[in-house]
N, C-alpha and C positions, 0 to 999 in steps of 0.2 A: 504494500500500500504506500502511495506517495504522500509524504508529509507536506503540509502547507509551507510555501516559500522555499521548497527544497530545489536546489540547482541540480543540473545534470551530474556534476562532479560529486555532490552530496549523495545522490542516488547510487552512483557507482561505488562509492566508499561503503555505503550501508550494505549493498548487496555483497561486497567482498567480505565484510565482517560476518554477515549472516551465514555465508558459505563456510567460513572457517569454523563458526560455532557448530554448524550442522555436521561437518566432518570430524570435529573433535570428539563427538559422541561415538564415532565408530571404533570398534575394538582394536583395529590395527593402525589407527592414526598416530603419528609421531611428528612433533614439530621439527622443522628443518634445522639442523645444526651444522654450521660450517666447520670444516676441519681447521684446527689451530695448533700451533706448536706450543707444547706445554710439558711440564715435567711430570712424568708418570708416577703413580703411586708405587712404592717399592713393594716387593714381596719377599718374605723371609724364607730361607731355605728350610724345607721339611723333607726328611729322608725316610723312604720306605723301602723294604726289601724287594728285589726282583731277580734279575737275569744273570747271565754268566758272560765274562769277558775273557779274551785271550790276551795276556800281557807278555811281552818279550823282555825277559830279564837276562842281560848279558847274552843276547842272541838265542836263548832257549825259550820255547813256547811253554807257558805254564798256565793252565786254566784256573781262573779265580772266580768264585761266586761273589758278586758284588751287590751293592744295594741300589735300588731305584731312588732317585731324589725326586720327590713328588710334591705337587700341590694338591694331590688327592681329589676325590669328589666325583660328581656326576656331570653328564653332558649338559643338561638343560639349564643348570644354575649358572653357567658361564657363557651363555649365548644370548646377549642382548640383541634386540632387533635393529637398533640404530647405533651409529658411531658417534661418540662424543669424547671430549678430553677428560681424563680423570681429574679429580679435585687435587689441588695443591695441599701439601702438608705443611705444618708450621716449620719454618727454617729452610724450606726448599730453595727460596731465592738466594740464600747465602751458602748452601751446602751441596749443590748438585750440579751435574752436567746439563748443558742444554740438550733437550731431547725432542723427538717428534712423538706426540702422544699416541698411545695405542687406544683402541676402543675400550670402554669401561669393562672391567672383568677379563681383559686379555693382556698379553705381554708380547714384546718383540723378541724374535730370534733372528740370528744372522748367520750366513754361511757364504764365504768367499765373495760373491758378486751380488748377492741379494739379501733382503730382509723380509720377514713375514710375521704375521701375528698368529698366536694360538691362545686358547682359553687358559687363564691363569691356573686352573685346577689340573691341567695336564702335567704329568710328571716327565721323567726322563728314564730311558732304558735302552738296551741294545735290541735292535730289530733283528728278526731272523735273516740269516745270510746263507750263502751256498753251502756252508758247513754246518747247517742247523742240526743235523742228526748226530753230531759228535757229542753234544751236551744234552740235547733234548730238553732244554730249559723251558719251563712253563712260562707263559707270558704274564705280565702284571695284570692286575684286576681292572685297571682303568686305562684309557687312552694315554699315549705318551709321545714325546719328541725323541726321535732316534738319535743316539749318541755316536760320536766318532765316525761320521760318514766319511768314507774313503780312507780313513786313517788306521782303522783296526785291521791287523793282518788276518787273512782268511786261510785256514788250513786246507791243504790239498787232500781232500777226502771226497769220495764220490757219493754224495747224499742223493736220495731219490728226489725227483722234481716235484712230486706230489706232497706238499706240506699239509699235514693234518690241520683242520680248522682249530683244534684244541690248542695248537701252538701259536695261535695268532691273536692279536689284539689290535684295535684301531691305532694307527700311528702315522706320524708325518715325518718325512725325510727329504733331503735335498739330493738330487741325482744329476750326474753329468749326462748330457744327451748322447755322449759317445761311449758310455759304459755299456757292457753287456747286460743282459737281463739280470734280475735280482737273484737268480739261482734256484727259484722255485715258482710254481704256478699258484695262482689264486684259487683257494678252495671254492666250492659252490656257495653262493650267497655273499661272496666278497667281491669288491670292485676297487678300482683305483681312480682317483681324480687328480689330474695334473694341471699345473699352471702353464701359462705361456712361457716360452724360453726367455731367459735373461742371460745373455753372454755365455751360452753353452750349458746352462743349468736350469732345472725345473724343480719346483716344489711338488711333491707327490704325497697324497693322503691315501692310505690303504684302509678301507672301512666297509662296514655293512650299511644297509639302507638306513638304519637308525641314526647314522652320523652323516648322512648325505648333505644335509643343510650346513652343518659345521664344516665339512670338507669344502663346500663351495665358498664359504666365508673365508676360510684359510687361504685358498688359492687366489681369491679376489684381493687379498691384502698384500700380495707379493709386490715388491718395488725394488728397483736398483739400489744397491747399498749406499752409493755416493762416497764421498771422502771419509765421512764419519758415520758410523752406524747409529741407529736410534738409541742405543744404550750408552753411547759416548766413546766407542772404540774406533781408532783409525782403521780403515779398510786395508791399508798397507802400512807396514812399519819396518824401519831398519833396526828397531829394538836397541838403539844406542841411547844411553842415558848418562848424564854426568853425575859423579859422586860428590855433589856439592849441595844438593837441595836438603832442607830440613826434613826430619822424619814425619812431619805432619801427624803427630800422635793424636791430635784432637779431631781428625777428619771423621765425619759421621756419614759420609757417603763415598762409596768406592765402586769403580767399574772393573770387572775382571775380564781380560781379553786373552784369547789363545790364538796362536799363529802357527801356520805351516811354514817351517823353515826351508822346505824344498823349493819354494818359489822366492824370487828376488824382485823387490823387497818382500819380506814375509807377508803372507796373506791371512786375513782374519778367518777363523773357522768356528769360533764360538765367543759369545759375550754374555755377561750377566751383571745386573745392577744389584748392589748390596748396600743396605743402609742401617742406621741405628747401631745397636750393640754388636750386630754381626759385622758391620763395617769396621767398628773399632777393634774387634777381634782380629780381622785380617791385618789391620795396620800394626797392631802389637806383634803379631807373629812375624811379619817381615822386618820390623824395625828393632826387635830385641834379640834376633838370632846372633850367635857368636860372630865376632869380627873375623873376616877372612874370606874364603871361597871354597868351592868343592862341596861334597866329596867327588873326586874324579877316579877314573879307572885307567891306569897306565897301560893296560894290556891292549887298548884299541884307540882309535883316533876319530871315531864318528862324532860329528857336531850335534847329532840328534835330529829328530824330526819335528818336534814342536817346542814352543816356549810360551811363557805367559807374561802379560803386562798387567801390573796393578796400578790403576789410575786413582789417586787420592784427590778428591775434589774439594776446593774451597771457592765458592761462588762458581763462576764459569771457567776457572783455571784449574789445571790438574798438575800435580807432580807425580812422575812415573817411576816405578820400580820394575825391573825385569827379573823374572824368576826363570832360571834355566835348570832343567832337571833330566833331560832325555839323552844327553850326549855322553861320550866317554870322558871328554874334558870340557872345561869351561862352565861347569855347573856352579850354581850359587845364586845369591840374591844381590843384584847390582843396582845402585842408585841410592837415594836418600843421603844420610850423613856419612855412610861408609859401606864398602862391600861386605857381605855377610855370608856365612855358611848356610847351605840348605839344611833344613830341619824337617822332621816328620810333621810337626805342627804346621809349618809354613805350607808344605805340600797339601795337607788336609784342608786348610781353609782357602787356599788359592785354587786348587783343582776341584772346585765344586761344579757339578754338572750345570750347564752343558759342557764345561771344560772337562776333559777326560784324559787320564794317563793311558797311553797306548804302548809306548816302547821306552826302554831305558837300559842302563848298564851299571853293573856293580852296586856299590853302596847307595848311590843316588836312586837307583831303581827300587831298592829295598825300602828306602824312606818314602817313596812316592807312590808305589804300587798300591792299589786299593786293597783294603782288608778282605780276608776271606768271608767274614761275616760282619754285618753292621749291627752293633748291639742296640736293642730296643727299637721301638717304632719311630721315635722322633729324637734322635741324638742331636746334641748341639755341636757346632764346629769348634766351640771353645773347649779348653782343657782345664 
């Protein structure tokens, strides 16, 4: 109905508002939210038992049953229909890296050339590989992000191509488009959803129909990694730091970055944001280790396959510490106020999934190899 003295513009505005009110009553209506750059809400690490890994200690393959580091939980609770920036926490403006916000209830993962989002409640575990029949490890009870893509050695064993469905759980991984198939066929009732290619890689979700919507949302979130990933790690790094920076003992936000040393400069393969007491624990572990370097293995010369970068944030600036653990020589903690020796504690708190230990030599490997069993359902990284 036209109001007295109402102009054409007035009528158009009123019709627009009435249309919004009408659609707001519909069950699937959501207001438009423009994507913005914001600092994401951190998630604390929670560790739950799962799968088996193969770790090379001084060139010998030793199977180790390790734990799944998980956010636990169900599918539906972490799948909001719309994307919006997470809320800031007190102190974010002065204690964290600049990041691109993930949708609420989700987090960023990165691998080499791309980044993508997964529900916060998805944990980490090892996905079945071509040697799946060697351990016949049961899958975790919840969906997960696959660890150590391309980095974990595969045993030369002829496993059947028909993987039983009981050995499978919904998971996401990053695969090179030039890699051979995964080494097993999808069981009946399972399918894969893959993203568009980004510089030779795709994100792939292996899932049942129950997770089809989540799989579509994951692959839709894929983006080129850029120079800095959404968690604050450089996509490429020379891993060169000066031993002059203070130890930043008061840092309450840390980014953990893991790099493939077989590429030059080293290429990012995993990243994780850590905050609060857990960040302070990481800082203490790398800044209180004994002065020096090592331990090294004089019987070989390999520089190792991976290394980690610990970024300690103050505002938008970071001081970096390099942790080397996989080589025969050159191991230790470098940066901060002094070079330091590698310790079991430093390995434990730095190599939190998705960072993963895969190869090593001598004493350094013994310090950093994951334990055969993870005590309790939710152990803390502090000692």
